[in-house]
Backbone as ProteinMPNN parsed JSONL, in Angstrom:
{"seq_chain_A": "MAAQAQVTSVEAIESFRASLIVFLSKVRPTLEEVSDEVMRLQFWLQNDQRRHWESELRKRGLKLEEAKRERFNTALSHLQEATALQHMAVQRAEHAVRDAEDKLDTLKKWERGLEDRTAPMVKQLEEFQGFLTVEMGKAVTQLVQTIKALEAYTKLGDSSREGAPP", "coords_chain_A": {"N_chain_A": [[-16.95, -196.621, 99.726], [-19.976, -195.851, 98.267], [-23.256, -196.964, 99.379], [-25.211, -199.473, 97.754], [-28.024, -198.665, 95.627], [-31.368, -199.607, 96.381], [-33.432, -200.779, 94.291], [-36.58, -201.532, 93.702], [-38.97, -201.698, 92.197], [-39.331, -200.945, 89.26], [-41.72, -200.967, 87.7], [-43.674, -199.475, 89.084], [-42.904, -196.812, 88.526], [-43.295, -196.929, 85.855], [-46.033, -197.366, 85.637], [-46.996, -195.083, 86.852], [-46.198, -193.293, 84.708], [-47.616, -194.158, 82.586], [-50.198, -193.474, 83.59], [-50.089, -190.801, 83.861], [-49.958, -190.021, 81.191], [-52.483, -191.017, 80.244], [-53.951, -189.318, 81.81], [-53.264, -186.752, 80.682], [-54.192, -187.18, 78.188], [-56.832, -187.116, 78.448], [-57.412, -184.512, 79.828], [-56.635, -182.51, 78.081], [-58.455, -182.369, 75.735], [-60.724, -181.567, 77.253], [-60.122, -179.155, 78.464], [-59.713, -177.752, 76.052], [-62.369, -177.859, 75.022], [-63.593, -176.359, 77.068], [-62.431, -173.709, 76.335], [-63.47, -173.524, 73.766], [-66.34, -173.316, 74.321], [-66.317, -170.874, 75.659], [-65.382, -169.22, 73.51], [-67.64, -169.677, 71.768], [-69.795, -168.674, 73.116], [-69.067, -166.04, 73.245], [-69.25, -165.292, 70.562], [-71.853, -165.873, 70.057], [-73.162, -163.893, 71.466], [-72.094, -161.483, 70.251], [-72.594, -161.747, 67.798], [-74.842, -163.308, 66.761], [-77.006, -162.687, 68.681], [-76.73, -160.024, 68.791], [-77.258, -159.341, 66.047], [-80.04, -160.307, 65.964], [-81.469, -158.625, 67.875], [-80.88, -156.211, 66.861], [-82.189, -156.442, 64.358], [-84.808, -156.881, 65.394], [-85.269, -154.444, 66.487], [-85.344, -152.679, 64.425], [-87.566, -153.772, 62.967], [-89.668, -153.401, 65.048], [-89.364, -150.693, 65.079], [-90.309, -149.949, 62.482], [-92.878, -150.912, 62.599], [-93.863, -149.108, 64.711], [-93.7, -146.624, 63.282], [-95.484, -147.173, 61.214], [-97.974, -147.428, 62.838], [-98.022, -144.839, 63.927], [-98.579, -143.48, 61.534], [-101.136, -144.665, 60.873], [-102.563, -143.666, 62.942], [-102.449, -140.903, 62.456], [-103.75, -140.628, 59.949], [-106.219, -141.603, 60.674], [-106.994, -139.627, 62.515], [-107.085, -137.508, 60.889], [-109.466, -138.084, 59.484], [-111.385, -137.632, 61.555], [-112.522, -139.6, 63.215], [-113.191, -140.376, 66.319], [-113.38, -142.541, 68.031], [-111.791, -144.637, 66.613], [-109.335, -143.168, 66.771], [-108.632, -143.311, 69.464], [-108.118, -146.09, 69.625], [-106.072, -146.237, 67.787], [-104.145, -144.696, 68.995], [-103.611, -146.251, 71.322], [-102.278, -148.325, 70.009], [-100.084, -147.121, 69.027], [-98.813, -146.587, 71.445], [-98.238, -149.1, 72.43], [-96.536, -150.017, 70.312], [-94.422, -148.112, 70.806], [-93.642, -148.889, 73.231], [-92.71, -151.482, 72.656], [-90.513, -150.959, 70.992], [-88.856, -149.465, 72.889], [-88.451, -151.69, 74.654], [-87.059, -153.278, 73.027], [-84.663, -151.65, 72.551], [-83.737, -151.524, 75.144], [-83.031, -154.208, 75.598], [-81.026, -154.516, 73.614], [-79.243, -152.777, 74.6], [-78.68, -154.047, 77.131], [-77.416, -156.326, 76.096], [-75.181, -155.294, 75.021], [-73.832, -154.458, 77.337], [-73.542, -156.997, 78.482], [-71.664, -158.133, 76.633], [-69.441, -156.547, 77.003], [-69.131, -157.138, 79.761], [-68.686, -159.908, 79.803], [-66.324, -160.271, 78.385], [-64.529, -158.938, 80.062], [-64.683, -160.427, 82.348], [-64.018, -163.113, 81.492], [-61.691, -162.993, 80.187], [-59.205, -162.956, 82.08], [-59.513, -165.508, 83.115], [-59.549, -167.13, 80.777], [-57.04, -166.567, 80.023], [-55.364, -167.722, 82.015], [-56.368, -170.543, 81.6], [-55.111, -170.893, 78.962], [-52.47, -170.737, 79.697], [-52.297, -172.859, 81.405], [-52.789, -175.038, 79.701], [-50.536, -174.653, 78.008], [-48.726, -175.482, 79.965], [-49.428, -178.104, 80.376], [-48.818, -179.221, 77.974], [-46.232, -178.591, 77.216], [-44.45, -178.739, 79.706], [-45.46, -181.034, 81.057], [-45.099, -182.837, 78.942], [-42.314, -182.949, 78.746], [-41.995, -184.028, 81.407], [-43.03, -186.718, 81.011], [-41.223, -187.692, 79.086], [-38.86, -187.477, 80.695], [-39.616, -189.404, 82.691], [-39.469, -191.643, 81.038], [-36.79, -191.791, 80.503], [-35.846, -192.182, 83.054], [-36.897, -194.588, 83.751], [-35.454, -196.188, 81.867], [-32.873, -195.743, 82.73], [-32.971, -196.817, 85.28], [-33.547, -199.434, 84.835], [-31.368, -200.228, 83.448], [-29.452, -200.028, 85.531], [-30.531, -201.849, 87.249], [-30.033, -204.103, 85.839], [-27.249, -204.096, 85.664], [-26.666, -204.491, 88.31], [-27.818, -207.036, 88.667], [-26.011, -208.557, 86.896], [-23.647, -208.1, 88.181], [-24.145, -209.427, 90.623], [-24.259, -212.088, 89.636], [-21.638, -212.832, 88.92], [-20.442, -212.727, 91.24], [-18.928, -214.387, 94.155], [-20.752, -216.747, 96.163]], "CA_chain_A": [[-17.732, -196.656, 98.568], [-21.476, -195.525, 98.523], [-24.082, -198.129, 99.427], [-25.97, -199.777, 96.589], [-29.429, -198.326, 95.66], [-32.248, -200.689, 96.436], [-34.518, -200.593, 93.364], [-37.445, -202.766, 93.884], [-39.928, -201.863, 91.304], [-39.397, -199.966, 88.062], [-43.027, -201.0, 87.145], [-44.371, -198.418, 89.675], [-42.821, -195.667, 87.698], [-44.02, -197.098, 84.382], [-47.572, -197.293, 85.909], [-47.28, -193.63, 86.929], [-46.16, -192.651, 83.467], [-48.918, -194.508, 81.815], [-51.429, -192.826, 84.235], [-49.83, -189.444, 83.401], [-50.299, -189.955, 79.734], [-53.944, -191.081, 80.272], [-54.597, -188.065, 82.42], [-53.075, -185.726, 79.693], [-55.059, -187.37, 76.928], [-58.175, -186.632, 78.868], [-57.561, -183.194, 80.175], [-56.498, -181.522, 76.96], [-59.637, -182.092, 75.095], [-61.633, -180.972, 78.252], [-59.704, -177.707, 78.344], [-60.066, -177.164, 74.631], [-63.857, -177.629, 75.014], [-63.915, -174.988, 77.734], [-62.198, -172.656, 75.643], [-64.388, -173.334, 72.661], [-67.502, -172.855, 74.707], [-66.285, -169.412, 75.849], [-65.59, -168.538, 72.195], [-69.02, -169.857, 71.1], [-70.727, -167.681, 73.848], [-68.878, -164.695, 72.786], [-69.797, -165.268, 69.07], [-73.355, -165.96, 70.086], [-73.579, -162.635, 72.031], [-71.554, -160.521, 69.508], [-73.138, -161.846, 66.407], [-76.271, -163.972, 66.608], [-77.914, -162.054, 69.601], [-76.717, -158.569, 68.362], [-78.195, -159.254, 64.848], [-81.379, -160.626, 66.343], [-82.03, -157.47, 68.457], [-80.852, -155.009, 65.816], [-83.293, -156.687, 63.511], [-86.067, -156.679, 66.041], [-85.477, -152.889, 66.795], [-85.643, -152.197, 63.041], [-89.029, -154.293, 62.717], [-90.503, -152.612, 65.801], [-89.388, -149.28, 64.613], [-91.229, -149.853, 61.295], [-94.326, -151.026, 63.327], [-94.266, -147.665, 65.391], [-94.077, -145.667, 62.139], [-96.9, -147.582, 60.65], [-99.098, -147.111, 63.878], [-98.212, -143.347, 63.846], [-99.187, -143.097, 60.24], [-102.437, -144.912, 60.889], [-103.207, -142.705, 63.892], [-102.474, -139.62, 61.766], [-104.686, -140.688, 59.039], [-107.476, -141.67, 61.392], [-107.26, -138.294, 63.073], [-107.552, -136.65, 59.801], [-110.832, -138.432, 59.142], [-112.203, -137.28, 62.594], [-112.923, -140.687, 63.789], [-112.707, -140.141, 67.613], [-113.233, -143.969, 68.524], [-110.704, -145.171, 66.028], [-108.146, -142.547, 67.128], [-108.125, -144.106, 70.694], [-107.439, -147.419, 69.372], [-104.78, -146.101, 67.115], [-103.256, -144.139, 70.171], [-103.011, -147.462, 72.056], [-101.426, -149.168, 69.188], [-98.775, -146.277, 69.017], [-98.187, -146.762, 72.736], [-97.793, -150.434, 72.466], [-95.443, -150.169, 69.461], [-93.38, -147.378, 71.468], [-93.221, -149.831, 74.398], [-91.91, -152.554, 72.141], [-89.214, -150.286, 70.628], [-88.115, -149.189, 74.09], [-88.026, -152.958, 75.157], [-85.834, -153.81, 72.109], [-83.52, -150.842, 72.81], [-83.234, -151.95, 76.416], [-82.432, -155.629, 75.469], [-79.799, -154.285, 72.989], [-78.198, -152.115, 75.594], [-78.263, -155.132, 78.035], [-76.61, -157.237, 75.259], [-73.869, -154.661, 74.866], [-73.076, -154.638, 78.624], [-73.031, -158.37, 78.738], [-70.466, -158.295, 75.761], [-68.349, -156.072, 77.773], [-68.809, -157.871, 81.039], [-68.183, -161.243, 79.579], [-64.856, -160.043, 78.043], [-63.813, -158.517, 81.3], [-64.805, -161.635, 83.276], [-63.611, -164.243, 81.033], [-60.278, -162.712, 79.696], [-58.147, -163.516, 82.877], [-59.529, -167.026, 83.18], [-59.037, -167.731, 79.574], [-55.521, -166.597, 79.835], [-54.897, -168.901, 82.898], [-56.538, -171.673, 80.892], [-54.188, -171.059, 77.946], [-51.115, -171.015, 80.369], [-52.202, -174.339, 81.875], [-52.651, -175.804, 78.543], [-49.205, -174.686, 77.635], [-47.898, -176.159, 80.927], [-49.532, -179.485, 80.196], [-48.106, -179.51, 76.781], [-44.685, -178.583, 77.376], [-43.811, -179.256, 81.024], [-45.805, -182.491, 81.245], [-44.421, -183.627, 77.806], [-40.95, -183.134, 79.304], [-42.135, -184.995, 82.526], [-43.267, -187.984, 80.418], [-39.884, -187.975, 78.49], [-37.936, -187.685, 81.845], [-39.813, -190.557, 83.256], [-38.978, -192.682, 80.182], [-35.264, -191.732, 80.674], [-35.554, -192.581, 84.423], [-37.124, -196.026, 83.664], [-34.337, -196.797, 81.206], [-31.723, -195.784, 83.615], [-33.188, -197.746, 86.458], [-33.436, -200.807, 84.215], [-29.947, -200.42, 83.108], [-28.956, -200.189, 86.913], [-30.869, -203.114, 87.855], [-29.408, -205.243, 85.002], [-25.888, -204.095, 86.061], [-26.67, -205.135, 89.664], [-27.94, -208.469, 88.488], [-24.788, -209.231, 86.391], [-22.491, -208.152, 89.111], [-24.325, -210.504, 91.524], [-24.142, -213.37, 89.108], [-20.335, -213.131, 88.935], [-19.86, -212.704, 92.728], [-19.0, -215.68, 94.802], [-21.798, -216.894, 97.22]], "C_chain_A": [[-19.145, -196.385, 99.075], [-22.27, -196.917, 98.419], [-24.909, -198.227, 98.202], [-27.517, -199.328, 96.89], [-30.257, -199.471, 95.652], [-33.516, -200.351, 95.408], [-35.3, -201.763, 93.285], [-38.512, -202.864, 92.73], [-39.938, -200.612, 90.141], [-40.872, -199.853, 87.488], [-43.988, -199.813, 87.843], [-44.169, -197.096, 88.953], [-43.303, -195.657, 86.333], [-45.441, -196.936, 84.688], [-47.769, -195.834, 86.061], [-47.096, -192.884, 85.567], [-47.225, -192.962, 82.624], [-50.015, -193.616, 82.34], [-51.245, -191.379, 83.839], [-50.32, -189.253, 81.986], [-51.755, -190.126, 79.495], [-54.532, -189.645, 80.643], [-54.399, -186.831, 81.343], [-53.9, -185.96, 78.608], [-56.466, -187.056, 77.289], [-58.394, -185.197, 79.098], [-57.415, -182.177, 79.074], [-57.729, -181.321, 76.146], [-60.699, -181.308, 75.964], [-61.325, -179.424, 78.317], [-59.959, -177.045, 77.076], [-61.595, -176.98, 74.598], [-64.323, -176.496, 75.777], [-63.612, -173.73, 76.922], [-63.086, -172.453, 74.429], [-65.736, -172.959, 73.159], [-67.524, -171.378, 75.138], [-66.263, -168.679, 74.45], [-66.983, -168.586, 71.707], [-69.951, -168.84, 71.868], [-70.509, -166.348, 73.432], [-69.366, -164.426, 71.42], [-71.2, -165.167, 69.199], [-73.794, -164.438, 70.501], [-73.272, -161.541, 71.043], [-72.185, -160.492, 68.116], [-74.645, -162.176, 66.368], [-77.186, -162.993, 67.487], [-78.045, -160.565, 69.098], [-77.571, -158.502, 67.037], [-79.623, -159.422, 65.102], [-82.036, -159.278, 66.817], [-81.949, -156.368, 67.603], [-82.047, -155.134, 64.867], [-84.788, -156.373, 64.106], [-86.34, -155.14, 66.299], [-85.941, -152.301, 65.624], [-87.274, -152.532, 62.687], [-89.901, -153.424, 63.613], [-90.504, -151.335, 65.49], [-90.332, -149.01, 63.536], [-92.841, -150.029, 61.846], [-94.751, -149.711, 63.918], [-94.514, -146.808, 64.349], [-95.226, -145.993, 61.438], [-98.07, -147.109, 61.654], [-99.258, -145.546, 63.891], [-98.894, -142.798, 62.634], [-100.711, -143.382, 60.319], [-103.215, -144.001, 61.986], [-103.394, -141.407, 63.21], [-103.74, -139.682, 60.82], [-106.114, -140.779, 59.586], [-107.929, -140.276, 61.984], [-107.658, -137.251, 61.988], [-109.04, -136.81, 59.342], [-111.848, -138.187, 60.293], [-112.984, -138.409, 63.229], [-112.567, -140.861, 65.299], [-112.482, -141.595, 68.155], [-111.882, -144.672, 67.896], [-109.298, -144.48, 66.413], [-107.634, -143.089, 68.468], [-107.559, -145.34, 70.511], [-106.125, -147.229, 68.744], [-103.625, -145.36, 68.171], [-102.604, -145.3, 70.883], [-102.056, -148.174, 71.199], [-99.985, -148.413, 69.085], [-98.13, -146.506, 70.314], [-97.586, -148.119, 72.894], [-96.505, -150.598, 71.568], [-94.161, -149.32, 70.201], [-92.764, -148.207, 72.518], [-92.23, -150.971, 73.819], [-90.715, -152.065, 71.596], [-88.382, -150.122, 71.855], [-87.552, -150.605, 74.567], [-86.867, -153.48, 74.336], [-84.552, -153.091, 72.298], [-82.783, -151.282, 74.094], [-82.545, -153.398, 76.305], [-81.105, -155.375, 74.618], [-78.84, -153.594, 73.83], [-77.777, -153.178, 76.752], [-77.328, -156.044, 77.334], [-75.226, -156.667, 75.331], [-73.046, -154.646, 76.132], [-72.793, -155.98, 78.841], [-71.852, -158.596, 77.883], [-69.355, -157.869, 76.51], [-67.995, -156.761, 78.933], [-68.274, -159.286, 80.94], [-66.807, -161.142, 79.154], [-64.021, -159.829, 79.14], [-63.638, -159.612, 82.169], [-63.988, -162.827, 82.744], [-62.011, -164.199, 80.57], [-59.211, -163.401, 80.737], [-58.374, -164.989, 83.075], [-59.173, -167.726, 81.965], [-57.556, -167.76, 79.492], [-54.769, -167.564, 80.761], [-55.257, -170.302, 82.259], [-55.397, -172.04, 79.781], [-52.778, -171.454, 78.624], [-51.102, -172.423, 80.838], [-52.2, -175.305, 80.751], [-51.201, -175.926, 77.988], [-48.338, -175.551, 78.618], [-48.068, -177.631, 80.56], [-48.86, -180.038, 79.101], [-46.662, -179.618, 76.801], [-43.997, -179.257, 78.568], [-44.135, -180.719, 81.177], [-45.283, -183.426, 80.236], [-43.042, -183.944, 78.297], [-40.962, -184.229, 80.571], [-42.163, -186.466, 82.014], [-41.885, -188.559, 79.872], [-38.87, -188.201, 79.711], [-38.271, -189.044, 82.562], [-39.386, -191.78, 82.381], [-37.522, -192.884, 80.444], [-34.949, -192.453, 82.098], [-35.76, -194.172, 84.302], [-35.981, -196.771, 83.036], [-33.205, -196.86, 82.12], [-31.909, -196.798, 84.67], [-33.136, -199.189, 86.001], [-32.098, -201.302, 83.873], [-29.216, -200.845, 84.42], [-29.21, -201.488, 87.426], [-30.142, -204.329, 87.26], [-27.844, -205.268, 85.316], [-25.754, -204.659, 87.428], [-26.779, -206.637, 89.563], [-26.766, -209.17, 87.956], [-23.594, -209.286, 87.296], [-22.714, -209.123, 90.286], [-24.022, -211.812, 90.97], [-22.534, -213.751, 89.03], [-19.667, -213.151, 90.373], [-19.984, -214.001, 93.241], [-20.174, -215.736, 95.942], [-21.341, -216.655, 98.505]], "O_chain_A": [[-19.45, -196.68, 100.231], [-22.016, -197.796, 97.596], [-25.293, -197.206, 97.631], [-28.126, -199.507, 97.945], [-29.908, -200.393, 94.915], [-34.48, -199.693, 95.799], [-34.862, -202.843, 92.889], [-38.902, -203.965, 92.342], [-40.52, -199.535, 90.272], [-41.236, -198.839, 86.892], [-44.921, -199.306, 87.22], [-45.118, -196.333, 88.774], [-43.657, -194.647, 85.725], [-46.078, -196.282, 83.863], [-48.685, -195.317, 85.422], [-47.811, -191.911, 85.325], [-47.751, -192.078, 81.948], [-50.729, -193.029, 81.527], [-52.245, -190.753, 83.487], [-51.07, -188.317, 81.71], [-52.288, -189.453, 78.613], [-55.344, -188.995, 79.985], [-55.307, -186.017, 81.178], [-54.368, -184.98, 78.028], [-57.246, -186.738, 76.391], [-59.402, -184.645, 78.658], [-58.009, -181.1, 79.13], [-58.061, -180.17, 75.862], [-61.458, -180.496, 75.434], [-62.216, -178.58, 78.228], [-60.379, -175.889, 77.026], [-62.038, -175.929, 74.136], [-65.219, -175.747, 75.387], [-64.429, -172.813, 76.836], [-63.422, -171.317, 74.097], [-66.369, -172.227, 72.398], [-68.546, -170.701, 75.025], [-66.979, -167.703, 74.228], [-67.486, -167.561, 71.247], [-70.812, -168.225, 71.239], [-71.428, -165.549, 73.252], [-69.879, -163.336, 71.17], [-71.791, -164.377, 68.462], [-74.699, -163.866, 69.893], [-74.115, -160.65, 70.933], [-72.294, -159.484, 67.418], [-75.509, -161.385, 65.988], [-78.154, -162.509, 66.901], [-79.116, -159.968, 68.989], [-78.492, -157.692, 66.944], [-80.418, -158.712, 64.485], [-83.032, -158.846, 66.237], [-82.884, -155.568, 67.566], [-82.786, -154.186, 64.596], [-85.697, -155.798, 63.508], [-87.479, -154.674, 66.314], [-86.852, -151.475, 65.672], [-88.055, -151.698, 62.228], [-90.794, -152.751, 63.099], [-91.568, -150.722, 65.579], [-91.082, -148.034, 63.566], [-93.785, -149.325, 61.49], [-95.86, -149.238, 63.67], [-95.564, -146.169, 64.412], [-95.967, -145.089, 61.052], [-99.017, -146.45, 61.225], [-100.363, -145.005, 63.87], [-99.654, -141.83, 62.673], [-101.514, -142.538, 59.922], [-104.395, -143.687, 61.828], [-104.459, -140.811, 63.37], [-104.649, -138.86, 60.931], [-107.053, -140.164, 59.082], [-109.094, -139.886, 61.918], [-108.427, -136.312, 62.196], [-109.717, -135.877, 58.91], [-113.032, -138.471, 60.112], [-114.068, -138.154, 63.755], [-111.567, -141.547, 65.515], [-111.412, -141.831, 68.717], [-111.034, -145.186, 68.625], [-108.254, -145.132, 66.377], [-106.437, -143.31, 68.647], [-106.576, -145.688, 71.165], [-105.157, -147.917, 69.066], [-102.411, -145.522, 68.055], [-101.39, -145.404, 71.055], [-101.027, -148.615, 71.711], [-98.92, -149.031, 69.066], [-96.905, -146.623, 70.324], [-96.5, -148.253, 73.457], [-95.529, -151.219, 71.99], [-93.029, -149.802, 70.18], [-91.546, -148.245, 72.693], [-91.187, -151.312, 74.376], [-89.751, -152.818, 71.732], [-87.252, -150.611, 71.873], [-86.359, -150.721, 74.847], [-85.88, -154.021, 74.834], [-83.476, -153.687, 72.242], [-81.561, -151.401, 74.183], [-81.527, -153.633, 76.956], [-80.112, -156.03, 74.933], [-77.642, -153.861, 73.731], [-76.646, -153.146, 77.237], [-76.425, -156.542, 78.007], [-74.246, -157.348, 75.632], [-71.823, -154.784, 76.118], [-71.735, -156.21, 79.426], [-70.962, -159.282, 78.387], [-68.392, -158.61, 76.707], [-66.822, -157.013, 79.209], [-67.553, -159.791, 81.801], [-66.053, -162.006, 79.602], [-62.935, -160.396, 79.253], [-62.556, -159.791, 82.728], [-63.316, -163.488, 83.536], [-61.26, -165.174, 80.594], [-58.447, -164.279, 80.336], [-57.376, -165.698, 83.203], [-58.567, -168.796, 82.014], [-56.905, -168.695, 79.026], [-53.738, -168.136, 80.408], [-54.431, -171.203, 82.401], [-54.872, -173.149, 79.679], [-52.066, -172.348, 78.166], [-50.101, -173.131, 80.723], [-51.6, -176.371, 80.891], [-50.711, -176.984, 77.591], [-47.394, -176.229, 78.213], [-47.085, -178.361, 80.431], [-48.355, -181.159, 79.154], [-46.019, -180.606, 76.446], [-43.153, -180.147, 78.462], [-43.254, -181.55, 81.395], [-45.034, -184.602, 80.503], [-42.629, -185.103, 78.27], [-40.11, -185.108, 80.7], [-41.432, -187.325, 82.509], [-41.484, -189.688, 80.156], [-38.085, -189.145, 79.63], [-37.358, -189.752, 82.988], [-38.992, -192.816, 82.917], [-37.057, -194.014, 80.592], [-33.967, -193.179, 82.258], [-34.893, -194.947, 84.708], [-35.554, -197.815, 83.527], [-32.605, -197.92, 82.297], [-31.003, -197.595, 84.912], [-32.708, -200.065, 86.753], [-31.726, -202.472, 83.962], [-28.486, -201.837, 84.45], [-28.346, -202.185, 87.957], [-29.738, -205.301, 87.896], [-27.22, -206.326, 85.239], [-24.735, -205.298, 87.693], [-26.047, -207.405, 90.187], [-26.453, -210.264, 88.426], [-22.737, -210.169, 87.287], [-21.76, -209.606, 90.895], [-23.55, -212.669, 91.717], [-22.214, -214.939, 89.079], [-18.518, -213.543, 90.576], [-20.923, -214.733, 92.927], [-20.44, -214.706, 96.562], [-22.111, -216.746, 99.461]]}, "name": "protein", "num_of_chains": 1, "seq": "MAAQAQVTSVEAIESFRASLIVFLSKVRPTLEEVSDEVMRLQFWLQNDQRRHWESELRKRGLKLEEAKRERFNTALSHLQEATALQHMAVQRAEHAVRDAEDKLDTLKKWERGLEDRTAPMVKQLEEFQGFLTVEMGKAVTQLVQTIKALEAYTKLGDSSREGAPP"}
């Protein structure tokens, strides 16, 4: 007959199970927070920043048109000194429009780059969250069953020792 198992501490397994539950309760919200931050960043780039720079481009375009109109009106009135000032205003407005266009182009590149860079990591994060939810949930359940089985085994051993002669 096989030798008896020497179960000395079911409490160690219970302690591990409790630590695992605490770990899972802490890591899940952290992972969700990371996913939320990535989504917030994507939303910020795709919506807030895009709207901001498209609006800025429109405003700057209107200022450019206004500066061109003023330059044209000044040129018609033959005021040479005012024309130089108006020409500088048009150049500043053109520079501002180019700057807004550059920022909008950069924003579009960031959007594509962010998606390309974060998609694989977000996928791994989601897989890890699934693992924690499903597999670690099974592990906790298995530990509970193991604890019950070991407690039953130790009780069986205790009762057999009580009935045995010394």
